[in-house]
Structures are given as C-alpha cells and as structure tokens.
C-alpha positions as CSV (number, residue, x, y, z in Angstrom):
1,M,0.0,0.4,0.1
2,D,1.9,3.0,-1.2
3,V,0.0,6.9,1.0
4,T,0.2,9.6,0.1
5,I,-0.2,12.3,2.1
6,G,-0.8,15.8,1.4
7,K,0.2,19.4,2.9
8,P,0.6,18.7,6.9
9,C,0.0,21.7,9.3
10,A,0.8,21.7,13.0
11,I,0.0,24.2,16.0
12,S,1.8,23.9,19.6
13,E,1.0,26.5,21.5
14,K,1.4,27.7,25.5
15,G,-2.2,28.7,25.5
16,G,-3.3,29.7,29.6
17,R,-0.3,28.3,31.0
18,Q,3.5,31.2,31.3
19,N,5.4,28.2,29.4
20,N,4.9,25.4,26.2
21,E,6.1,21.7,27.8
22,D,4.9,20.4,24.9
23,A,6.4,19.5,21.3
24,I,5.8,18.4,17.5
25,Y,7.5,16.4,15.3
26,P,8.7,17.6,12.8
27,Q,8.3,21.3,13.0
28,P,5.6,22.9,10.4
29,E,8.3,24.5,8.3
30,A,10.7,21.5,8.5
31,V,8.0,19.2,6.7
32,K,9.3,16.8,3.4
33,P,7.4,16.4,0.5
34,A,8.3,12.1,1.4
35,Q,7.8,12.6,5.4
36,K,6.5,9.6,6.6
37,L,7.1,10.0,11.1
38,F,5.1,12.8,12.5
39,L,5.2,12.9,16.6
40,V,2.8,15.0,19.3
41,C,4.0,14.9,23.0
42,D,2.4,16.5,26.1
43,G,5.0,16.9,28.7
44,V,4.0,17.2,32.1
45,G,6.1,17.5,35.6
46,G,6.0,21.2,36.7
47,T,7.6,24.2,34.9
48,E,10.7,23.1,32.4
49,K,10.6,19.9,32.9
50,G,7.8,18.6,30.8
51,E,9.0,20.8,28.3
52,I,12.7,18.6,28.5
53,A,10.6,15.8,28.4
54,S,8.8,16.2,25.6
55,S,11.6,17.1,23.1
56,L,13.9,14.7,24.2
57,A,11.0,12.1,23.3
58,C,10.7,13.9,20.2
59,D,14.1,14.3,19.5
60,Y,15.5,10.2,20.5
61,F,12.6,8.7,19.8
62,Q,12.4,10.1,15.9
63,W,16.5,9.4,16.0
64,Y,15.8,5.5,16.6
65,F,13.4,5.5,13.2
66,L,16.1,7.2,11.1
67,N,18.9,5.4,12.2
68,M,17.8,2.3,12.9
69,P,17.4,0.0,10.1
70,E,14.2,-2.6,10.0
71,E,12.3,-3.9,7.5
72,N,8.4,-2.9,7.6
73,K,9.1,-0.7,10.1
74,P,7.6,0.3,12.4
75,T,6.6,-3.4,13.7
76,L,5.2,-3.8,17.9
77,E,8.6,-4.7,18.5
78,F,10.3,-2.2,17.1
79,V,8.1,0.5,18.8
80,R,9.1,-1.0,21.9
81,K,12.8,0.0,21.0
82,A,12.7,3.4,20.3
83,L,10.8,3.7,23.7
84,R,13.4,1.8,25.7
85,Y,15.8,3.7,23.7
86,T,14.0,7.3,24.7
87,E,13.9,6.4,28.4
88,I,17.7,5.4,29.0
89,K,18.2,8.5,26.6
90,F,15.7,10.8,29.4
91,D,18.1,8.4,32.4
92,E,20.8,10.1,31.2
93,Y,19.4,13.3,31.6
94,T,18.0,13.7,34.8
95,A,21.4,11.9,36.4
96,E,23.5,14.9,35.2
97,H,20.3,17.4,35.6
98,S,18.8,16.2,39.1
99,E,16.2,18.9,39.4
100,A,14.5,17.5,36.2
101,I,14.1,13.9,37.9
102,G,10.1,13.4,37.7
103,M,9.7,14.9,34.1
104,A,7.6,13.2,31.5
105,T,5.4,13.0,28.8
106,T,2.9,10.9,26.7
107,L,3.9,10.7,23.2
108,T,1.6,10.1,20.1
109,M,3.1,8.6,16.5
110,L,1.3,8.2,12.8
111,Y,4.1,6.7,10.3
112,A,2.6,6.9,7.1
113,G,4.5,3.3,6.0
114,Q,4.0,0.8,3.1
115,S,1.8,-2.0,5.2
116,G,-0.8,1.4,5.7
117,I,-1.0,3.6,8.9
118,T,0.8,2.6,11.9
119,L,-0.2,4.6,15.4
120,A,1.2,4.4,18.4
121,R,0.5,5.8,21.6
122,V,2.1,6.0,25.1
123,G,-0.5,8.4,27.8
124,G,-3.6,10.2,27.5
125,S,-3.1,12.4,24.1
126,R,-5.4,11.6,21.2
127,I,-5.3,10.6,17.4
128,Y,-7.9,10.5,15.8
129,Q,-8.9,9.3,11.7
130,F,-11.9,11.2,10.3
131,R,-13.8,10.4,6.4
132,E,-16.0,13.0,5.4
133,G,-17.1,14.4,9.0
134,K,-17.0,11.2,10.4
135,I,-14.6,9.4,12.8
136,I,-13.2,5.5,11.2
137,Y,-10.5,5.9,14.5
138,K,-9.6,7.1,17.7
139,T,-7.6,5.8,20.2
140,E,-9.2,4.3,23.1
141,D,-10.2,6.9,26.5
142,M,-8.2,4.9,28.8
143,I,-5.0,6.6,30.2
144,T,-1.4,4.0,29.8
145,R,1.6,5.4,31.6
146,A,3.4,8.7,30.4
147,L,6.9,8.1,28.9
148,A,9.3,8.5,32.0
149,G,12.3,6.4,31.6
150,T,13.2,3.0,32.8
151,R,12.6,3.0,36.1
152,Q,9.3,3.0,35.3
153,P,9.2,1.7,32.2
154,S,5.6,2.8,29.2
155,E,4.4,0.5,27.1
156,A,2.8,1.6,23.5
157,D,-0.8,0.8,22.0
158,V,0.1,0.3,18.5
159,I,-2.2,-0.2,15.5
160,L,-1.7,-1.0,11.8
161,L,-4.7,0.9,9.9
162,N,-5.2,-0.1,6.5
163,D,-8.7,1.2,6.0
164,I,-7.5,4.9,4.5
165,E,-9.2,6.1,1.3
166,P,-8.0,9.5,-0.3
167,G,-9.9,12.6,1.3
168,D,-9.1,10.9,4.7
169,Y,-7.9,13.1,7.6
170,F,-5.2,12.2,10.9
171,F,-5.7,14.2,13.7
172,M,-2.9,14.3,16.0
173,C,-3.8,16.0,19.3
174,T,-3.3,16.8,23.0
175,D,-6.0,16.6,25.2
176,S,-6.7,19.8,26.2
177,I,-8.2,20.4,22.4
178,M,-10.8,18.9,24.0
179,E,-11.7,21.6,26.3
180,N,-13.2,23.5,23.4
181,F,-14.0,20.0,21.2
182,T,-16.7,17.6,22.2
183,D,-15.7,14.4,19.4
184,E,-19.1,15.8,17.3
185,S,-17.8,19.3,16.7
186,L,-14.1,18.2,16.3
187,A,-15.7,15.8,13.2
188,A,-17.4,17.8,12.1
189,L,-14.6,20.8,11.1
190,F,-13.7,17.9,8.8
191,K,-16.2,17.2,6.7
192,G,-16.3,18.9,3.4
193,K,-13.1,19.4,1.7
194,A,-11.9,22.0,3.5
195,A,-8.1,23.4,3.5
196,S,-6.4,21.4,6.0
197,E,-4.9,25.5,6.9
198,V,-8.5,26.1,6.9
199,I,-9.3,23.6,9.5
200,K,-6.1,24.4,11.5
201,D,-7.0,28.3,11.1
202,T,-10.3,27.3,13.3
203,I,-9.4,25.6,16.0
204,M,-6.6,27.3,16.6
205,E,-9.8,30.3,16.9
206,T,-11.5,28.4,18.8
207,C,-8.6,27.2,21.7
208,N,-6.5,30.7,21.3
209,G,-7.2,32.5,24.7
210,K,-9.9,29.9,26.4
211,T,-7.9,26.7,26.5
212,W,-5.9,26.6,30.0
213,D,-3.4,24.4,29.2
214,N,-0.9,24.1,26.3
215,F,-2.9,22.7,23.2
216,S,-1.0,20.9,19.8
217,F,-2.2,19.3,17.4
218,Y,-0.6,18.3,14.0
219,I,-3.3,17.1,10.7
220,I,-2.4,15.3,8.4
221,P,-4.4,14.4,5.0
222,I,-4.9,11.7,3.4
223,Q,-4.2,12.8,-1.0
224,N,-3.6,9.2,-2.5
225,V,-3.6,6.0,-1.2
226,Q,-2.5,2.8,-4.1
227,E,-2.6,-0.8,-3.2
228,S,0.8,-2.7,-3.7
229,D,-0.4,-5.3,-6.6
230,S,-2.1,-1.8,-8.7
231,I,1.8,-0.6,-8.2
232,K,3.4,-3.7,-9.7
233,Q,0.5,-4.3,-12.2
234,N,1.5,-0.8,-13.6
235,I,5.4,-1.5,-13.5
236,L,5.0,-4.9,-15.4
237,S,2.5,-3.1,-17.7
238,F,5.5,-0.6,-18.3
239,F,7.9,-3.3,-18.9
240,Y,5.2,-5.1,-21.1
241,S,4.5,-2.3,-23.0
242,F,8.7,-2.6,-24.3
243,I,8.3,-6.2,-25.9
C-alpha cells in the first residue's frame, strides 16, 4: 500500500500556561514531501521539566526511527525498542540534571509505511481518523503510563490501519484540545473539502485564549492510496509495453 499525504499542518501553543511543555515533530516549516513520521508530545512534571521531557522524546524517538534500519518498520517490537532507547536517554539526562527527575511526557506517533498507517500512543494524548466528517478511528480514552524513564517503563498502544481512503484526515492532538471541542464538533470540521490550513486556523481561533493548558496538534491529510498490487501491475504494464 502506497499512501501519499497532502500538506500537513501543525500548531503548538502555550495556551493559558506560562510556558509550552508540548513538542511536535517535525516542525511545520521542516516537513518534507516524503515525510513519514509525525510525533505530538505533551510534557508533564512542572515548569521546564515537561518541556524537556517532550523535547527529548521527539528528538530521540525520531532518531531511532531514522537510524535503526528494519524492514517493514514499524512493528510493535520496533516501537518498543524506540521507547526503551528514549527512556535510557531520559535516565542519562536526569543523571546529570537532578532537577529534571520526575519529568514525563505523553507521545503519539503516526508513521506512513508500505503496509498502511501505523499509530502508537503512550499516555493520554489522542489520535483520530476522520472521513467526511465521521470518526473512522480514535484512540481509546484509557490513559496509559507516560514516558518517564527506565524505572517506570511505558508501553505503547500500537495499531496498523489499512482502511485508508483519499480525502481522509488524521488528527494527532494533546487532550487539551478537548477543552473546547467534543468528538462531534471536532469531526464536523473535517467534513467536505476544507483545506488543512483552514481547519488549522479554525481550531486555533477556537482554542486561543480559551484553553487552560498548552495545546498542540498535527493535521495529516491523505492525498492518494494505491494498493501494492496496483503498483506492481503498473510496473509490469510499463515493461510489457516494450515487448
């Protein structure tokens, strides 16, 4: 399955807090056309500690994905290894910065691979899949342990989705977005053919000045979906045309 995404849009704002403890990957201005990995992290643990935790999680989790080769990644085991690696890096940081002991972060991940869209979540942040204003998939409301270090190892909820159609949207967000939205009102924004930028601006306008916590999200539109067999057939047809 070859999934082509449209232009992603993202926001990370401090809301009503003094500082922003969220982090996202990649930064919107750094998104590449072939971008496959997206992260949204909601740091917890107090002033600056949460900011450090979410930033470290984005840095080291994505480093593992980009530098540790594995065919058909990410499998559940691959995600677990990325988490373990990130937790080790947390330990290394707190060993040198005792004031950061206790920091933690949620983590949501989307990876567009050859088998479909792989989603992973640690902690209470959310992931949705919308199709014509309807929720096709959403993460469960149960809250798993946040990413904190090897003394409190975390486990990720991981799922591979292959019910994907052109025009679908994936929405990764910190749970603070729901201070101003219900599932239904959020889904309604994704009905029709509104551009991702328009949806982003609407969410920003709704949350700005009305959200107590930091708020961050990524909007990832699906532009095209082509089954692997179709790709192979196109290649064969190309070669047969020269016979």
